SEMI-34610 format. One line per 2 residues: number of its first residue (from 1); their letters; for each residue y negated, z negated, x of C-alpha. Coordinates in nm, 4 decimals, always signed. Each point is the difference from the previous one (the first is absolute). Layout:
N
NUM = A = Y,Z,X; ...
//
This chain:
182
1 = MR = -11.6294,-8.5807,+7.7942; +0.1436,+0.2472,+0.2100
3 = NH = +0.2920,+0.1716,-0.0724; +0.2447,-0.1530,+0.2883
5 = KI = +0.3471,-0.0678,-0.1075; +0.2357,-0.2510,+0.0831
7 = LT = +0.3422,-0.0628,-0.0388; +0.1881,-0.3093,+0.0871
9 = YL = +0.3196,-0.1714,+0.0066; +0.0990,-0.3811,+0.0587
11 = FF = +0.3536,-0.0551,+0.0717; +0.1568,-0.3173,-0.1610
13 = LL = +0.3022,-0.1898,+0.1831; +0.0840,+0.1784,+0.3051
15 = FP = +0.1893,-0.0681,+0.3239; -0.2032,-0.1861,+0.2775
17 = VI = -0.2355,+0.1475,+0.2313; -0.0023,+0.0151,+0.3272
19 = SY = -0.2742,+0.0829,+0.2146; -0.0479,+0.2659,+0.2688
21 = CQ = -0.1088,-0.2912,+0.2534; +0.3031,-0.1999,-0.1134
23 = KT = +0.2361,+0.2358,+0.1027; +0.2329,-0.0105,+0.2838
25 = ES = +0.2421,+0.1688,+0.1779; +0.2833,-0.2450,-0.0685
27 = DT = -0.0845,+0.0284,-0.3587; +0.2849,+0.1386,-0.1940
29 = VF = -0.1396,-0.0240,-0.3868; -0.3279,+0.1453,+0.0482
31 = KL = -0.0097,+0.4134,-0.0344; -0.3420,+0.1376,-0.0427
33 = NE = -0.0374,+0.2439,-0.2452; -0.0990,+0.2952,+0.1427
35 = DP = +0.0079,+0.2266,-0.3048; -0.3695,+0.0796,-0.1581
37 = NA = -0.0802,-0.2019,-0.3071; +0.1360,+0.0941,-0.3186
39 = FL = -0.2850,-0.0487,-0.2344; -0.2181,+0.1533,+0.2700
41 = IE = +0.2240,+0.3215,-0.0161; -0.0064,+0.0010,-0.3950
43 = TV = -0.3761,+0.0026,+0.0351; -0.0856,+0.2331,+0.2013
45 = IG = +0.2838,+0.2526,-0.0737; -0.2065,+0.3486,-0.1402
47 = LR = -0.3641,-0.1223,+0.1254; -0.1685,+0.2251,+0.2039
49 = PG = -0.0128,-0.2294,+0.3504; -0.3275,-0.0730,+0.1390
51 = KA = -0.1584,-0.3607,+0.2083; +0.2091,-0.2840,-0.0304
53 = LD = -0.0467,-0.3521,+0.1345; +0.3234,-0.1964,+0.0546
55 = LG = -0.0828,-0.4180,-0.0057; +0.2344,-0.1728,+0.1929
57 = MG = +0.1655,+0.3188,+0.1567; +0.2707,-0.1858,+0.1802
59 = QG = +0.2996,+0.2128,+0.1574; -0.1512,+0.2992,-0.1727
61 = RN = +0.2495,+0.0676,-0.2848; -0.2527,+0.0518,-0.2640
63 = SI = -0.2684,+0.1959,+0.2086; +0.2604,+0.2297,+0.1635
65 = YL = +0.1408,+0.1213,-0.3062; -0.3681,+0.0662,-0.1214
67 = AM = -0.0589,+0.1880,+0.3206; +0.2909,+0.1900,-0.0403
69 = NG = -0.0765,+0.0937,-0.3561; -0.3680,+0.1602,+0.1124
71 = WD = -0.2537,-0.3397,-0.0127; -0.2462,-0.0792,+0.2800
73 = VT = +0.1293,-0.3355,+0.0305; -0.1683,-0.3679,+0.1506
75 = GV = +0.2084,-0.2408,+0.0311; -0.1442,-0.3860,+0.0788
77 = DI = +0.1534,-0.2611,+0.1389; -0.0138,-0.3351,+0.1645
79 = AE = +0.3254,+0.0452,+0.1978; -0.0647,+0.2180,+0.2954
81 = EA = +0.3933,+0.0099,+0.0699; +0.0810,+0.1196,-0.3203
83 = LA = -0.2627,+0.2905,-0.0161; +0.1150,+0.1111,+0.3374
85 = FG = +0.3178,+0.0307,-0.1233; -0.0896,+0.2138,-0.2967
87 = LV = -0.1988,+0.2102,+0.1894; +0.2730,+0.1018,+0.2287
89 = EA = +0.2314,+0.0718,-0.2992; -0.2872,+0.2037,-0.1472
91 = SK = -0.0147,+0.1804,+0.3127; +0.3720,+0.0737,+0.0114
93 = NE = -0.0467,+0.1645,-0.3554; -0.2965,+0.1716,+0.1529
95 = MS = -0.2598,-0.1660,-0.2373; -0.3542,-0.1373,+0.0946
97 = IN = -0.0441,-0.3292,-0.1574; -0.3698,-0.2138,+0.0987
99 = AV = +0.1110,-0.3680,+0.0715; -0.2729,-0.2345,-0.0248
101 = VT = +0.1256,-0.3799,+0.1614; -0.2245,-0.2099,-0.2231
103 = PT = +0.0095,-0.2807,-0.2685; -0.0027,+0.1844,-0.3054
105 = EL = -0.2805,-0.2860,-0.1025; -0.2164,+0.1525,+0.2826
107 = CD = +0.0403,+0.3807,-0.0433; -0.2857,+0.2021,-0.1268
109 = FG = +0.2065,+0.2264,-0.2718; -0.3296,+0.2058,-0.0381
111 = IN = -0.1738,+0.1394,-0.2986; +0.1594,+0.2784,-0.2039
113 = EW = +0.2439,+0.0402,+0.2640; +0.3440,+0.0219,-0.1605
115 = DL = +0.1775,+0.2140,-0.2141; +0.3119,-0.2805,+0.0094
117 = IV = +0.0226,-0.3362,+0.1131; +0.3515,-0.1800,+0.0263
119 = QV = +0.0645,-0.3796,+0.0396; +0.3773,-0.0743,-0.0190
121 = YK = +0.1413,-0.3162,+0.0789; -0.3517,-0.1533,+0.1788
123 = GC = -0.0677,-0.2963,-0.2246; -0.2415,+0.0160,-0.3029
125 = FD = -0.2843,+0.1075,-0.1338; -0.3432,-0.1980,+0.0052
127 = NS = -0.3283,+0.0612,-0.1100; -0.1523,+0.1467,+0.3308
129 = RV = +0.2952,+0.2233,+0.0622; -0.0501,+0.1513,-0.3509
131 = AK = -0.3715,+0.0463,+0.0567; +0.0541,+0.1716,+0.3642
133 = IA = +0.2448,+0.2348,-0.1859; -0.1734,+0.1002,-0.2816
135 = KA = -0.2816,+0.0950,+0.2737; +0.2413,+0.1823,+0.2202
137 = LK = +0.1527,+0.2050,-0.2625; -0.0906,+0.3770,-0.0603
139 = PD = -0.0316,+0.0811,-0.3909; +0.3342,+0.0210,-0.1485
141 = GI = +0.1618,-0.1948,+0.3091; +0.3354,-0.1804,-0.0428
143 = VV = +0.0964,-0.3374,+0.0941; +0.3744,-0.0892,+0.0395
145 = FE = +0.0400,-0.3535,+0.0110; +0.3103,-0.1733,+0.0307
147 = FF = +0.1098,-0.4041,+0.0596; +0.1927,-0.3142,-0.0828
149 = HR = -0.0287,-0.1650,-0.3141; -0.0694,-0.4057,+0.0350
151 = DA = +0.3866,-0.0031,-0.1374; +0.1037,+0.1541,+0.3132
153 = GI = -0.2373,-0.2446,+0.2184; +0.1307,-0.2940,-0.1827
155 = EM = +0.4118,+0.1475,+0.0030; -0.0455,+0.0257,+0.3695
157 = KR = -0.1571,-0.3707,+0.0317; -0.3336,+0.1365,+0.0966
159 = PT = -0.1812,-0.1391,-0.3710; -0.3235,+0.1599,+0.0958
161 = FG = +0.1338,+0.3511,+0.1252; -0.0789,+0.3009,-0.2126
163 = CE = -0.2418,+0.0587,-0.3219; -0.0250,-0.1725,-0.2826
165 = TN = +0.0666,+0.1436,-0.3178; -0.2545,+0.2472,-0.1289
167 = SI = -0.2202,-0.1200,+0.3141; -0.0385,+0.3806,+0.1427
169 = KQ = -0.0614,+0.1229,-0.3486; -0.2746,-0.2289,-0.0706
171 = LI = -0.1290,+0.1046,+0.3359; -0.0290,+0.3696,-0.0571
173 = EQ = -0.1281,-0.0624,-0.4006; -0.2597,-0.2454,+0.1561
175 = AG = -0.1310,+0.2754,+0.2559; -0.0413,+0.2487,-0.2523
177 = EF = +0.0758,+0.3190,+0.2233; +0.3341,+0.0825,-0.0961
179 = KL = +0.2449,+0.1390,-0.2223; +0.3032,-0.1913,+0.0103
181 = LR = +0.2997,+0.2403,-0.0278; +0.3261,-0.1994,+0.0561
//
């Protein structure tokens, strides 16, 4: 067992999700959260910055936060427009982020390359993703994962959306490569 650490957090009943692609200028309800993820902030405070991989970077709120705090960040996302926006925002803050336009499933995470891998609101893990992450993390690397619980999907009238109870924990334990911290 490599000594990776993983932090997970699942939300139960939250608010309806509107994807970036569904937003229109006439939409008066949708407000994109520009703040970095609170769980990510809590996790990295006090850590020595290193190399971070942000899976599903989107418009870059988490990548920018990490870069502003000394991390060498690579963000991956399929949404080219969102990544371009994130890069502009990063440059306004005099930060540099490496952005890769590709589906996360096709991305080569590398081997023993990352101190931190972040997957926040980009879907549930599966066996393939967990295996790729385990290979890609450096010893003592940390994974931050946060997504909706299946109950939230049901509440949103999307019964297959969200992670089943204990499904992420079981995947992590089966991999045998991680120490579950939370």
